[in-house]
RODO-2510 file (C-alpha; in nm, 4 decimals, decimal comma):
residues 580
     n   res          X          Y          Z
     1     m     6,3032    10,7190    11,8068
     2     s     6,5478    10,9791    11,6750
     3     f     6,9178    10,9801    11,5941
     4     q     7,1854    11,2482    11,5974
     5     e     7,5218    11,1228    11,7285
     6     f     7,6939    10,7962    11,6391
     7     k     8,0095    10,6052    11,7332
     8     i     8,2471    10,3847    11,5341
     9     l     8,4869    10,1972    11,7607
    10     k     8,8506    10,1733    11,6509
    11     n     8,9573     9,8113    11,6474
    12     s     9,1997     9,7630    11,3594
    13     g     9,4517    10,0465    11,3910
    14     t     9,4148    10,1060    11,0149
    15     y     9,2029    10,3263    10,7900
    16     s     8,9214    10,0685    10,8017
    17     e     8,7159    10,2520    11,0644
    18     t     8,8114    10,5886    10,9120
    19     l     8,6409    10,4840    10,5897
    20     e     8,3443    10,3590    10,7916
    21     a     8,3113    10,6996    10,9597
    22     y     8,3224    10,8781    10,6234
    23     g     8,0625    10,6404    10,4829
    24     l     7,8273    10,6893    10,7755
    25     a     7,8721    11,0672    10,7611
    26     t     7,7867    11,0595    10,3886
    27     l     7,4702    10,8608    10,4619
    28     l     7,3592    11,1083    10,7310
    29     d     7,4232    11,3980    10,4935
    30     d     7,2136    11,2285    10,2228
    31     i     6,9265    11,1675    10,4655
    32     l     6,9219    11,5320    10,5769
    33     k     6,9388    11,6670    10,2219
    34     r     6,6629    11,4339    10,1015
    35     n     6,4482    11,5704    10,3841
    36     n     6,5111    11,9252    10,2606
    37     s     6,7430    12,0267    10,5400
    38     i     6,8446    12,3837    10,4553
    39     a     7,1957    12,3717    10,5995
    40     s     7,2818    12,0099    10,6691
    41     k     7,6148    11,9640    10,8440
    42     v     7,7808    11,6452    10,9626
    43     v     8,0907    11,6598    11,1845
    44     i     8,3454    11,3784    11,2146
    45     e     8,5608    11,3805    11,5282
    46     d     8,8455    11,1543    11,6348
    47     n     8,8080    11,0632    12,0040
    48     r     9,1059    10,8251    12,0169
    49     l     8,9160    10,5056    12,0952
    50     y     8,6306    10,5820    11,8571
    51     y     8,5064    10,8187    11,5891
    52     s     8,2112    11,0390    11,6681
    53     v     7,9839    11,1287    11,3766
    54     k     7,7257    11,3939    11,4596
    55     a     7,4554    11,5631    11,2516
    56     n     7,3588    11,9232    11,3205
    57     e     6,9958    11,8198    11,3615
    58     e     6,8093    11,5108    11,4743
    59     i     6,7123    11,2459    11,2235
    60     t     6,3597    11,1554    11,3180
    61     e     6,1343    10,8565    11,2465
    62     d     5,9370    11,0724    11,0041
    63     m     6,2565    11,1531    10,8110
    64     i     6,3490    10,7866    10,7876
    65     g     5,9987    10,6729    10,6999
    66     s     5,9710    10,9221    10,4139
    67     l     6,2891    10,8038    10,2435
    68     q     6,2630    10,6583     9,8953
    69     y     6,5336    10,4173     9,7832
    70     f     6,8658    10,5721     9,6808
    71     p     7,1996    10,3941     9,6288
    72     i     7,4134    10,3972     9,9441
    73     f     7,7007    10,3857     9,6955
    74     k     7,6929    10,3999     9,3162
    75     f     7,6808    10,0843     9,1089
    76     i     7,9994    10,0040     8,9155
    77     k     7,9756     9,8787     8,5596
    78     k     8,2739     9,6438     8,5445
    79     d     8,2954     9,5915     8,1682
    80     e     8,0883     9,6141     7,8507
    81     k     7,9098     9,2863     7,9340
    82     t     7,7969     9,4034     8,2810
    83     e     7,4226     9,4631     8,3063
    84     v     7,3332     9,7754     8,5015
    85     p     7,0366     9,7111     8,7375
    86     s     6,7046     9,8256     8,5973
    87     g     6,6233    10,1851     8,6812
    88     i     6,9789    10,2800     8,7777
    89     i     7,0807    10,5794     8,5681
    90     d     7,3626    10,7322     8,7719
    91     y     7,6447    10,4759     8,7940
    92     f     8,0215    10,4436     8,7489
    93     d     8,0995    10,3353     8,3939
    94     y     8,4455    10,1796     8,4219
    95     p     8,4978    10,0878     8,0530
    96     e     8,3959    10,4358     7,9384
    97     q     8,6171    10,6067     8,1963
    98     k     8,9077    10,3787     8,1124
    99     k     8,8811    10,4830     7,7480
   100     i     8,9006    10,8493     7,8477
   101     n     9,2044    10,7939     8,0698
   102     d     9,3760    10,5699     7,8139
   103     d     9,3255    10,8377     7,5501
   104     f     9,5055    11,0933     7,7652
   105     k     9,7907    10,8473     7,8196
   106     e     9,8247    10,7749     7,4484
   107     r     9,8287    11,1451     7,3655
   108     y    10,0887    11,2023     7,6372
   109     y    10,3203    10,9275     7,5077
   110     a    10,2700    11,0456     7,1484
   111     i    10,4244    11,3803     7,2406
   112     d    10,7568    11,2132     7,3231
   113     k    10,7497    11,0231     6,9933
   114     n    10,6751    11,3379     6,7910
   115     k    10,9944    11,4159     6,5994
   116     v    10,8638    11,7503     6,4739
   117     l    10,8504    11,9101     6,8205
   118     n    11,1647    12,0285     7,0003
   119     s    11,2156    11,9723     7,3738
   120     e    11,0581    12,3058     7,4738
   121     q    10,7556    12,2461     7,2505
   122     k    10,7133    11,8972     7,3947
   123     r    10,7283    12,0342     7,7480
   124     q    10,4656    12,2979     7,6717
   125     t    10,2419    12,0480     7,4881
   126     k    10,2537    11,8137     7,7883
   127     k    10,1577    12,0986     8,0189
   128     d     9,8672    12,1939     7,7934
   129     l     9,7483    11,8329     7,7857
   130     n     9,7714    11,8056     8,1630
   131     n     9,5718    12,1289     8,2029
   132     e     9,3081    11,9861     7,9710
   133     k     9,2803    11,6778     8,1925
   134     l     9,2621    11,8910     8,5075
   135     n     8,9731    12,0869     8,3568
   136     e     8,7865    11,7632     8,2852
   137     f     8,8335    11,6293     8,6390
   138     g     8,4980    11,6073     8,8139
   139     k     8,3152    11,6741     8,4868
   140     k     8,4059    11,4271     8,2155
   141     i     8,6483    11,2367     8,4408
   142     d     8,5212    11,0724     8,7610
   143     p     8,7200    11,1735     9,0728
   144     e     8,6424    10,8261     9,2108
   145     f     8,7923    10,6402     8,9122
   146     d     9,1128    10,5405     9,0951
   147     v     8,9061    10,3748     9,3690
   148     y     8,6429    10,1872     9,1709
   149     r     8,9167    10,0730     8,9334
   150     e     9,0401     9,8706     9,2341
   151     i     8,6941     9,7761     9,3668
   152     r     8,6010     9,6032     9,0395
   153     g     8,8633     9,3391     9,1088
   154     n     8,8507     9,3174     9,4856
   155     p     8,6457     9,0912     9,4123
   156     y     8,3629     9,2495     9,2200
   157     t     8,1099     8,9830     9,3225
   158     s     8,1312     9,0930     9,6861
   159     f     8,0608     9,4530     9,5861
   160     c     7,7591     9,3451     9,3784
   161     k     7,6104     9,1442     9,6661
   162     l     7,6345     9,4411     9,9020
   163     f     7,4748     9,6637     9,6381
   164     e     7,1958     9,4060     9,6016
   165     n     7,1337     9,4135     9,9779
   166     y     6,9747     9,7535     9,9262
   167     f     6,8579     9,7356     9,5646
   168     a     6,6642     9,4125     9,6158
   169     q     6,4928     9,5572     9,9239
   170     k     6,3764     9,8934     9,7876
   171     d     6,0403     9,8560     9,9599
   172     n     6,2156     9,7937    10,2919
   173     f     6,4734    10,0686    10,2446
   174     p     6,3653    10,2810    10,5486
   175     f     6,3916     9,9677    10,7633
   176     l     6,7528     9,9127    10,6509
   177     i     6,8421    10,2764    10,7195
   178     r     6,6912    10,2498    11,0669
   179     e     6,8926     9,9342    11,1284
   180     i     7,2160    10,1077    11,0198
   181     l     7,1558    10,4118    11,2415
   182     s     7,0603    10,1920    11,5361
   183     n     7,3801     9,9915    11,4918
   184     y     7,5998    10,2998    11,5401
   185     s     7,3957    10,4591    11,8189
   186     n     7,3540    10,1502    12,0397
   187     k     6,9768    10,1552    12,0042
   188     d     6,7587     9,8505    11,9536
   189     s     6,6211     9,8061    11,6049
   190     p     6,3101     9,5982    11,5190
   191     k     6,3917     9,2491    11,4009
   192     r     6,3853     9,1993    11,0273
   193     n     6,1468     8,9447    10,8779
   194     f     6,3426     8,9282    10,5519
   195     k     6,6956     8,8238    10,4603
   196     l     6,9582     9,0141    10,2664
   197     v     7,1642     8,8812     9,9784
   198     d     7,4817     8,8880    10,1892
   199     e     7,4643     8,9565    10,5619
   200     k     7,8139     8,8282    10,6459
   201     p     8,0383     8,9468    10,3621
   202     t     8,4073     8,8654    10,3563
   203     a     8,6243     9,1525    10,4814
   204     q     8,7926     9,2777    10,1647
   205     q     9,1584     9,3794    10,1790
   206     l     9,0984     9,7104     9,9994
   207     y     8,8885     9,8431    10,2897
   208     n     9,0444     9,6241    10,5607
   209     p     9,4213     9,6168    10,4957
   210     n     9,4914     9,4091    10,8061
   211     q     9,2379     9,1430    10,7042
   212     g     9,4115     9,0096    10,3938
   213     k     9,5398     8,6546    10,3697
   214     g     9,8291     8,5953    10,6052
   215     l     9,7606     8,9165    10,7979
   216     n     9,4484     8,8480    10,9973
   217     k     9,5871     8,6239    11,2708
   218     n     9,8521     8,6928    11,5320
   219     k     9,9956     8,3481    11,4624
   220     a     9,9110     8,0482    11,2467
   221     n     9,6426     7,8321    11,4067
   222     n     9,5134     7,6265    11,1128
   223     a     9,5786     7,5547    10,7466
   224     s     9,3194     7,7983    10,6181
   225     m     9,4313     8,1273    10,4627
   226     g     9,0851     8,2704    10,4074
   227     n     8,9841     8,6257    10,4938
   228     l     8,7665     8,6982    10,7965
   229     n     8,3965     8,7667    10,7737
   230     s     8,2544     9,1092    10,8483
   231     d     7,8966     9,2422    10,8495
   232     w     7,6942     9,4100    10,5773
   233     i     7,6554     9,7415    10,7582
   234     s     8,0224     9,8166    10,8226
   235     e     8,1357     9,6892    10,4798
   236     s     7,8706     9,9035    10,3077
   237     m     7,9848    10,2123    10,4925
   238     k     8,3490    10,1373    10,4088
   239     i     8,2687    10,1120    10,0381
   240     s     8,0830    10,4424    10,0536
   241     g     8,3676    10,6047    10,2472
   242     s     8,6325    10,4711    10,0108
   243     l     8,4587    10,6107     9,7021
   244     s     8,4639    10,9616     9,8464
   245     m     8,7770    10,9687    10,0628
   246     m     9,0313    10,7124     9,9377
   247     v     9,3221    10,7705     9,6996
   248     c     9,4734    10,4813     9,4993
   249     q     9,7960    10,5377     9,3055
   250     y    10,0110    10,2993     9,1063
   251     v    10,3855    10,2923     9,1679
   252     k    10,6069    10,1571     8,8894
   253     v    10,8621     9,9117     9,0262
   254     g    11,0633     9,7428     8,7537
   255     s    10,8213     9,6074     8,4951
   256     s    10,5241     9,5832     8,7354
   257     y    10,3022     9,8288     8,9208
   258     d    10,2559     9,8237     9,2965
   259     l     9,9700    10,0103     9,4624
   260     k     9,9729    10,2788     9,7324
   261     i     9,6529    10,3705     9,9139
   262     f     9,6048    10,6921    10,1091
   263     v     9,3148    10,7882    10,3365
   264     p     9,3196    11,1294    10,5125
   265     e     9,2452    11,1558    10,8829
   266     f     9,1254    11,4636    11,0694
   267     n     9,0875    11,5414    11,4388
   268     q     8,7595    11,7208    11,3754
   269     i     8,6125    11,8439    11,0504
   270     i     8,2851    11,8949    10,8649
   271     l     8,2189    11,6288    10,5997
   272     g     8,1741    11,8853    10,3225
   273     q     8,5144    12,0375    10,3959
   274     t     8,6894    11,7007    10,3831
   275     k     8,5368    11,6209    10,0453
   276     t     8,6302    11,9611     9,9021
   277     i     8,9895    11,9320    10,0225
   278     l     9,0292    11,5774     9,8907
   279     f     8,8653    11,6608     9,5572
   280     e     9,1148    11,9411     9,4945
   281     f     9,3979    11,7225     9,6215
   282     k     9,3084    11,4448     9,3763
   283     r     9,2853    11,6896     9,0873
   284     n     9,6552    11,7643     9,1315
   285     l     9,7902    11,4154     9,1984
   286     k    10,1392    11,3412     9,0676
   287     s    10,2989    11,0103     8,9831
   288     a    10,6142    10,9272     9,1777
   289     s    10,8249    10,6515     9,3289
   290     p    10,7189    10,5145     9,6725
   291     i    10,8966    10,7481     9,9186
   292     k    10,8555    11,0530     9,6945
   293     l    10,4842    10,9760     9,6695
   294     d    10,4490    10,9872    10,0491
   295     i    10,6290    11,3211    10,0623
   296     i    10,4519    11,4845     9,7681
   297     n    10,1100    11,3726     9,8922
   298     i    10,1490    11,4960    10,2488
   299     l    10,2808    11,8298    10,1206
   300     g     9,9974    11,8443     9,8666
   301     l     9,7324    11,7746    10,1301
   302     a     9,8779    12,0429    10,3579
   303     t     9,8725    12,2905    10,0683
   304     e     9,5077    12,2195     9,9872
   305     f     9,4148    12,2545    10,3534
   306     i     9,5811    12,5973    10,3739
   307     q     9,4196    12,7128    10,0486
   308     r     9,0736    12,5973    10,1598
   309     t     9,1193    12,7332    10,5140
   310     p     9,2915    13,0712    10,4613
   311     e     9,2037    13,1979    10,8109
   312     y     9,3087    12,9445    11,0756
   313     n     9,3133    13,0225    11,4477
   314     k     9,3850    12,6770    11,5893
   315     g     9,7652    12,6980    11,5810
   316     k     9,9244    12,4036    11,4043
   317     i     9,7275    12,2587    11,1139
   318     k     9,7975    11,9189    11,2678
   319     n     9,5370    12,0139    11,5299
   320     t     9,2783    11,9607    11,2561
   321     l     9,4498    11,7653    10,9792
   322     k     9,6303    11,4665    11,1306
   323     g     9,7699    11,3182    10,8106
   324     f     9,7324    11,0117    10,5890
   325     h     9,6790    10,6450    10,6559
   326     s     9,9093    10,4781    10,4043
   327     v     9,9107    10,1194    10,2767
   328     y    10,1566     9,9714    10,0282
   329     l    10,0468     9,6681     9,8256
   330     k    10,3045     9,4631     9,6357
   331     d    10,2128     9,3284     9,2941
   332     l    10,2365     8,9478     9,2953
   333     g    10,0983     8,8915     8,9466
   334     q     9,7301     8,8073     8,9731
   335     n     9,6908     8,9679     9,3156
   336     k     9,8464     9,2347     9,5363
   337     a     9,9589     9,1716     9,8946
   338     v     9,9909     9,4257    10,1766
   339     a    10,3607     9,4950    10,2322
   340     n    10,3383     9,7952    10,4648
   341     i    10,0795     9,9736    10,6787
   342     a    10,1797    10,3181    10,8072
   343     f    10,0590    10,6624    10,9053
   344     l    10,2050    10,9803    10,7550
   345     n    10,1806    11,2722    10,9937
   346     t    10,0990    11,6253    10,8894
   347     p    10,4078    11,8401    10,9611
   348     d    10,3935    11,9467    11,3250
   349     f    10,5627    12,2795    11,2531
   350     i    10,3166    12,4269    10,9996
   351     s    10,0994    12,6894    11,1646
   352     y     9,9402    13,0132    11,0479
   353     a     9,6681    13,2513    11,1577
   354     n     9,5914    13,4590    10,8484
   355     k     9,6094    13,4606    10,4695
   356     e     9,9560    13,6158    10,4550
   357     e    10,1101    13,3575    10,6862
   358     g     9,9317    13,0832    10,4940
   359     r    10,0632    13,2225    10,1644
   360     v    10,4195    13,2050    10,2981
   361     w    10,3767    12,8373    10,3822
   362     i    10,2347    12,7657    10,0369
   363     e    10,5463    12,9274     9,8821
   364     i    10,7725    12,7154    10,1031
   365     i    10,5836    12,3924    10,0315
   366     t    10,5643    12,4596     9,6563
   367     e    10,9402    12,5075     9,6311
   368     q    11,0158    12,1979     9,8340
   369     r    10,7745    11,9875     9,6267
   370     k    10,9655    12,0893     9,3140
   371     i    11,2938    11,9921     9,4779
   372     i    11,1626    11,6516     9,5888
   373     s    11,0116    11,5884     9,2434
   374     g    11,3530    11,6272     9,0810
   375     i    11,5185    11,3567     9,2923
   376     e    11,5546    11,0132     9,1369
   377     e    11,4703    10,7497     9,3996
   378     i    11,7702    10,5220     9,3450
   379     g    12,0880    10,4421     9,5367
   380     d    12,1772    10,6701     9,8257
   381     s    11,9006    10,9155     9,7288
   382     i    11,6649    10,6782     9,9126
   383     q    11,8367    10,7744    10,2396
   384     g    11,8017    11,1433    10,1548
   385     l    11,4313    11,1055    10,0800
   386     q    11,3796    10,9054    10,3987
   387     a    11,5408    11,1891    10,5942
   388     y    11,2991    11,4351    10,4360
   389     r    11,0006    11,2097    10,5061
   390     n    11,1174    11,1810    10,8689
   391     f    11,1391    11,5604    10,8773
   392     l    10,7720    11,5900    10,7813
   393     g    10,6620    11,3410    11,0459
   394     s    10,8776    11,4639    11,3346
   395     i    10,8240    11,7417    11,5866
   396     e    11,0219    12,0581    11,6605
   397     r    11,3959    11,9939    11,7125
   398     s    11,3948    11,6388    11,5743
   399     a    11,2186    11,7689    11,2613
   400     l    11,4933    12,0240    11,2055
   401     d    11,7601    11,7588    11,2634
   402     s    11,6054    11,5468    10,9869
   403     f    11,5809    11,8455    10,7529
   404     n    11,9453    11,9314    10,8222
   405     k    12,0424    11,5754    10,7384
   406     f    11,8507    11,6078    10,4124
   407     s    12,0111    11,9463    10,3326
   408     v    12,3643    11,8134    10,3784
   409     w    12,2857    11,5164    10,1546
   410     y    12,1034    11,7265     9,8957
   411     c    12,3841    11,9756     9,8315
   412     a    12,6093    11,6876     9,7169
   413     y    12,3257    11,5361     9,5118
   414     l    12,2549    11,8723     9,3462
   415     m    12,6191    11,9211     9,2496
   416     q    12,6374    11,5750     9,0940
   417     a    12,3132    11,6260     8,9018
   418     l    12,4087    11,9688     8,7679
   419     g    12,7486    11,8305     8,6708
   420     k    12,5574    11,5902     8,4432
   421     e    12,3390    11,8796     8,3198
   422     k    12,0272    11,7386     8,4885
   423     y    11,8673    12,0790     8,5320
   424     f    11,5365    11,9321     8,6447
   425     v    11,7118    11,8889     8,9815
   426     k    11,6380    12,2248     9,1419
   427     p    11,8284    12,4325     9,3989
   428     f    11,6649    12,6034     9,6951
   429     y    11,6009    12,9755     9,6710
   430     i    11,7550    13,1845     9,9477
   431     e    11,4467    13,4023     9,9908
   432     t    11,2291    13,0956    10,0512
   433     l    11,4881    12,9425    10,2836
   434     n    11,4773    13,2612    10,4926
   435     k    11,1012    13,2241    10,5308
   436     f    11,1330    12,8544    10,6096
   437     y    11,3970    12,8885    10,8826
   438     k    11,2209    13,1849    11,0411
   439     n    10,9089    12,9693    11,0677
   440     m    11,1188    12,6863    11,2155
   441     d    11,2878    12,9176    11,4658
   442     t    11,2782    12,8473    11,8398
   443     q    11,4137    13,0350    12,1379
   444     e    11,6579    12,7519    12,1975
   445     l    11,8028    12,7453    11,8450
   446     n    11,7655    13,1094    11,7372
   447     l    11,8033    13,0246    11,3699
   448     t    11,7204    13,3801    11,2637
   449     e    12,0275    13,5126    11,4453
   450     i    12,2499    13,2590    11,2661
   451     i    12,1217    13,3115    10,9106
   452     s    12,1198    13,6923    10,9575
   453     n    12,4812    13,6983    11,0740
   454     e    12,7003    13,8870    10,8230
   455     g    12,9789    13,6327    10,8585
   456     f    12,7469    13,3387    10,7918
   457     q    12,6037    13,5159    10,4871
   458     a    12,9510    13,5958    10,3519
   459     i    13,0700    13,2335    10,3907
   460     a    12,7500    13,0968    10,2327
   461     s    12,7903    13,3411     9,9432
   462     a    13,1522    13,2293     9,8907
   463     i    13,0428    12,8634     9,8809
   464     r    12,7626    12,9467     9,6389
   465     k    12,9917    13,1420     9,4035
   466     s    13,2383    12,8531     9,4052
   467     t    12,9791    12,5891     9,3243
   468     v    12,6157    12,6091     9,2184
   469     s    12,6257    12,9628     9,0732
   470     l    12,9092    12,8600     8,8440
   471     q    12,7200    12,5500     8,7328
   472     y    12,4395    12,7708     8,6045
   473     t    12,6946    12,9886     8,4236
   474     p    12,7816    12,8901     8,0636
   475     k    13,1246    12,7251     8,0479
   476     d    13,2730    12,9958     7,8269
   477     q    13,1700    13,2646     8,0788
   478     r    13,3037    13,1029     8,3969
   479     k    13,5814    13,3023     8,5623
   480     f    13,6710    13,0432     8,8265
   481     e    13,6923    12,6668     8,8576
   482     i    13,3980    12,4811     9,0188
   483     r    13,4761    12,3289     9,3594
   484     y    13,3058    11,9925     9,3060
   485     g    13,4135    11,8260     9,6305
   486     l    13,3049    12,1106     9,8572
   487     a    12,9713    11,9553     9,9530
   488     q    13,1284    11,6312    10,0776
   489     q    13,4078    11,8210    10,2552
   490     l    13,1557    12,0415    10,4343
   491     q    12,9672    11,7333    10,5472
   492     n    13,2810    11,5593    10,6765
   493     k    13,4203    11,8644    10,8547
   494     s    13,0983    11,9540    11,0386
   495     k    13,1488    11,6872    11,3051
   496     s    13,3480    11,9170    11,5367
   497     k    13,3884    12,2908    11,5819
   498     g    13,7651    12,2691    11,5361
   499     d    13,7442    12,0795    11,2082
   500     l    13,4748    12,3088    11,0701
   501     a    13,6599    12,6243    11,1727
   502     t    13,9824    12,5000    11,0114
   503     f    13,8056    12,3914    10,6949
   504     i    13,6239    12,7244    10,6541
   505     g    13,9464    12,9176    10,7228
   506     e    14,1353    12,7200    10,4558
   507     f    13,8492    12,7478    10,2063
   508     i    13,8172    13,1248    10,2497
   509     g    14,1942    13,1617    10,2188
   510     l    14,1882    12,9902     9,8788
   511     y    13,8712    13,1747     9,7776
   512     n    14,0163    13,5164     9,8592
   513     a    14,3452    13,4302     9,6883
   514     e    14,1695    13,3270     9,3663
   515     t    13,9554    13,6407     9,3750
   516     g    14,2597    13,8614     9,4400
   517     r    14,4610    13,7128     9,1526
   518     y    14,1717    13,7704     8,9149
   519     a    14,1426    14,1335     9,0285
   520     e    14,5166    14,1900     8,9799
   521     k    14,5016    14,0461     8,6286
   522     y    14,1781    14,2018     8,5043
   523     g    14,1339    14,5054     8,7306
   524     k    13,8083    14,3931     8,8964
   525     a    13,6767    14,0579     9,0188
   526     p    13,3137    13,9462     8,9598
   527     r    13,2870    13,8425     9,3255
   528     a    13,3824    14,0034     9,6569
   529     t    13,6388    13,8645     9,8997
   530     v    13,5382    13,7611    10,2509
   531     k    13,6641    14,0215    10,4974
   532     d    13,8434    13,9371    10,8218
   533     k    13,5630    14,0860    11,0333
   534     e    13,3099    13,8694    10,8489
   535     l    13,5180    13,5582    10,9101
   536     q    13,5518    13,6529    11,2767
   537     s    13,1751    13,7065    11,3010
   538     f    13,1211    13,3586    11,1589
   539     y    13,3576    13,2048    11,4152
   540     e    13,1574    13,3695    11,6935
   541     i    12,8325    13,2023    11,5904
   542     l    13,0198    12,8737    11,5462
   543     d    13,1447    12,9037    11,9062
   544     n    12,7868    12,9406    12,0309
   545     n    12,6195    12,6646    11,8256
   546     q    12,6567    12,2993    11,7325
   547     p    12,8894    12,2485    11,4325
   548     r    12,6448    12,0101    11,2643
   549     l    12,3749    12,2781    11,2738
   550     i    12,6062    12,5423    11,1276
   551     g    12,7326    12,2980    10,8647
   552     a    12,3777    12,2043    10,7645
   553     l    12,2706    12,5685    10,7384
   554     l    12,5770    12,6424    10,5243
   555     a    12,4783    12,3484    10,3042
   556     s    12,1267    12,4917    10,2644
   557     y    12,2408    12,8458    10,1839
   558     g    12,5726    12,7680    10,0171
   559     f    12,4110    12,5561     9,7485
   560     a    12,1041    12,7735     9,6950
   561     l    12,0393    13,0590     9,4516
   562     t    11,8988    13,4069     9,4889
   563     s    11,5815    13,4996     9,3019
   564     k    11,7932    13,7198     9,0714
   565     e    11,9805    13,4165     8,9454
   566     n    11,7666    13,2452     8,6826
   567     p    11,8282    12,8694     8,6643
   568     k    11,7670    12,6905     8,3383
   569     e    11,4094    12,5849     8,2690
   570     d    11,3011    12,2312     8,3528
   571     e    11,4023    11,9944     8,0790
   572     v    11,1380    11,7453     8,1907
   573     l    10,8000    11,7965     8,3460
   574     e    10,7390    11,7285     8,7087
   575     n    10,5602    11,3930     8,6971
   576     e    10,2102    11,4843     8,5902
   577     n     9,8849    11,3090     8,6729
   578     i     9,8549    11,1888     8,3107
   579     e    10,0355    10,8781     8,4334
   580     n     9,7797    10,7849     8,7006
***
């Protein structure tokens, strides 16, 4: 009997079977490597109704029979009193790892309390500390810490029983491996003449988010709220898969911490590539509020994919990288309950074929991550962030509509923040916007023609020099008054072509008049007037396009900066992974 291809049926609609596929793939990879396979390769493929896991060579009876016991997943030392099984040297030491992470947190908080350092020195010290932690990731710091931190209380006894299933049957280890492989390949396995510690474990919520109390029945049918039972094979594979491919992040809500879980999903990928991408992704995790966390993570995963796959000839990266399974667990005191189960799509519009095109997308994503990181997730900013999250998960025209909605909202938010000297709220850069819109261009919309139009550029420049550029100019050097209500007016007047045309005409009239008066008084104005032919050129593109589109594009460009304009440095760090 030999094995090579395996199937995991999708039954839950959650990441449960995704973890199972990763766990099985990891087991196959271990078997091949322990049999001295020179170039072992295991491919995971999503076939809609099931996952296919395939090794690049057959796993034979001789391979299985020669296996000596090895942990299917590492043992977790829960606390100082936990006894590590005899002979187990390589294990997860939670108390030791917690000390390391707590030390970084204490050092991070101590920087803020240090009265000797000024704000710039504190910012630099925090960056240095974060770089130190990044360098330790995967060496002194376990990449799996976030996951086994949750496993140890999920409950821990269930984990220990599943570990004992294998550890207590070292002499029968090849038999158990054969039984696992037979289970996923629909082949008969010899009957066991020995029992395991736990053959019907309870389905734990961490690996089975739809199996928690109150979630595992379509409707109430009895008084019991207990979890459903599973089987030792699938739960073992899920634990293994979670340790290598799950991300657990705390979200501060009031005085408590909720939990968000992310599990990446691919259409087809080699196991080694998935682990490399996720390892680098986890190294650069940032703390954030719930919606921001979704956005930052999907952008971060896309960035790591592009960096690890510089040459990509499959069109959209969504053809390979589907996105994240996402689960939100609400803190209820002693326990956490599933509040939301979702899937975050990889942006449909990101595609590249070579390193240069990939580099452009990394520039775009990096800038937009900085912008999202500066938004405080309170009040109406929640609607703005939801629009951006919808933008990432939508396709083609609907994606642009969501981004336009975000842009219109963001220009008003930016003005308010800069008015309060919150310079960690960042503007877009025009050069990056040009790259973004050219990549979003379609034959139907022809965005390049709009943003290249001399009239559009002149109007956007006039808006910029009446608003955001002045806010980055010291008060004693400002030559004109800031137009604070311009963002809201632009939003309100973009509902019809007539209203937008009238509004722009009136704005440019005032703008030119102010510029002219300054020139008469001082001989030369620091900004150019908008010429009649430029205004006429703008009206022509307005005639040929939807006013909401033109208004949104003006919001993007009118409240952005050029690369020659140097905004003030961040006064606070982007949320660093010290907090996680």
